[in-house]
C-alpha positions as CSV (number, residue, x, y, z in Angstrom):
1,X,82.9,93.0,112.1
2,X,79.2,91.8,112.7
3,X,76.3,94.3,112.9
4,X,73.7,93.4,114.8
5,X,70.1,95.4,113.9
6,X,69.2,98.4,116.7
7,X,72.8,98.4,118.4
8,X,73.6,101.7,119.3
9,X,76.2,103.1,121.5
10,X,75.6,104.4,124.9
11,X,75.3,107.6,125.9
12,X,77.0,108.1,129.5
13,X,75.0,111.1,130.6
14,X,71.7,110.2,129.8
15,X,71.0,106.6,129.2
16,X,68.2,106.1,126.7
17,X,65.4,102.9,126.8
18,X,65.2,101.1,123.9
19,X,61.4,100.7,123.2
20,X,61.4,97.8,120.8
21,X,57.8,96.9,119.0
22,X,58.4,92.9,118.9
23,X,55.2,92.9,115.8
24,X,57.2,95.5,113.8
25,X,61.0,93.6,114.2
26,X,61.7,90.3,113.1
27,X,63.8,88.7,116.6
28,X,67.3,87.9,115.2
29,X,68.8,84.6,117.5
30,X,70.9,86.2,120.9
31,X,74.3,85.4,120.2
32,X,76.1,84.4,122.6
33,X,78.5,87.3,124.8
34,X,81.8,86.8,126.1
35,X,81.9,88.5,129.3
36,X,85.2,90.9,129.8
37,X,86.1,92.6,132.6
38,X,87.3,95.6,130.4
39,X,83.8,96.3,130.0
40,X,83.0,96.4,133.2
41,X,85.6,99.1,134.2
42,X,85.0,101.3,131.1
43,X,81.5,101.5,132.1
44,X,82.3,102.4,135.6
45,X,85.0,104.6,134.9
46,X,83.6,107.1,132.4
47,X,80.7,107.9,135.4
48,X,83.2,108.2,137.9
49,X,85.2,110.4,135.6
50,X,82.6,112.4,134.5
51,X,81.3,112.7,138.3
52,X,85.0,114.1,139.4
53,X,85.1,116.8,136.0
54,X,81.1,118.1,137.2
55,X,82.9,118.6,141.0
56,X,85.8,120.4,139.7
57,X,83.8,122.6,137.6
58,X,81.2,123.5,140.3
59,X,84.2,124.1,142.8
60,X,86.1,126.2,140.3
61,X,82.6,128.6,139.7
62,X,81.6,128.4,143.1
63,X,85.4,129.6,144.1
64,X,85.4,132.4,140.8
65,X,82.1,133.3,142.2
66,X,83.7,134.6,145.9
67,X,86.6,136.1,143.6
68,X,83.9,138.4,141.8
69,X,82.1,139.2,145.1
70,X,86.0,139.8,147.0
71,X,86.9,142.3,144.1
72,X,83.5,144.3,144.2
73,X,83.8,144.9,147.4
74,X,87.0,145.6,147.5
75,X,86.7,148.4,144.3
76,X,83.6,149.9,146.4
77,X,86.1,150.2,149.4
78,X,88.3,152.2,147.2
79,X,85.7,154.6,145.4
80,X,84.2,155.3,148.9
81,X,87.7,156.1,149.8
82,X,88.5,158.1,146.8
83,X,84.9,160.2,146.9
84,X,86.0,160.8,150.7
85,X,89.3,163.0,149.3
86,X,87.5,164.3,146.9
87,X,84.8,165.8,148.9
88,X,87.4,166.8,151.2
89,X,89.4,168.4,148.9
90,X,86.1,170.1,147.9
91,X,85.4,171.5,151.4
92,X,88.7,172.8,151.7
93,X,88.8,174.9,148.5
94,X,85.1,176.1,149.7
95,X,86.2,177.3,153.1
96,X,89.5,179.3,150.7
97,X,87.2,180.6,148.2
98,X,84.9,181.9,151.6
99,X,88.1,183.2,153.5
100,X,89.0,185.5,150.2
101,X,85.3,187.2,149.2
102,X,85.2,188.1,153.0
103,X,88.7,189.4,152.9
104,X,87.9,191.3,149.2
105,X,84.7,192.4,150.4
106,X,85.8,194.5,152.7
107,X,86.1,198.5,152.7
108,X,89.5,198.9,153.1
109,X,90.8,195.8,151.1
110,X,88.7,197.3,147.7
111,X,90.2,200.9,148.4
112,X,94.0,199.1,148.5
113,X,93.5,197.0,145.8
114,X,92.0,200.3,143.6
115,X,95.3,202.2,144.4
116,X,97.3,199.4,143.3
117,X,95.8,199.0,140.1
118,X,96.5,202.4,139.2
119,X,93.3,204.8,140.7
120,X,92.8,207.6,142.7
121,X,90.3,209.2,145.0
122,X,87.9,211.2,143.4
123,X,88.5,214.8,144.0
124,X,86.3,217.4,144.8
125,X,83.3,217.5,142.9
126,X,82.8,220.7,140.6
127,X,80.1,222.5,140.9
128,X,78.3,224.1,137.6
129,X,75.9,226.9,138.4
130,X,72.8,226.6,136.2
131,X,71.9,229.7,133.5
């Protein structure tokens, strides 16, 4: 296995330029390289696969965002319907209490309730002469 000076693996996402200072490093004689079709395929596929995976991730995020917004709107609709039902129930209770107050507040209703509780009318007042 041969090791070449300055050889680094290439990054698929951010390819870097290699800056060389010719005065600092001695140049090694260039060795002939074999051309291989597999290497050409290997360079093209990861870029395409990365692009496809990125597109899938973006599509997933957009659909997830849309789903979250839909759920939020439907939850708000449910909350509004529940609040409307609570309002109607409280309004009916208020009307019932108002009618009870009006019914109990009359003189005949008060007298009837006192008699049913065992009270009776006061007898004629007793006048005590002063000495």
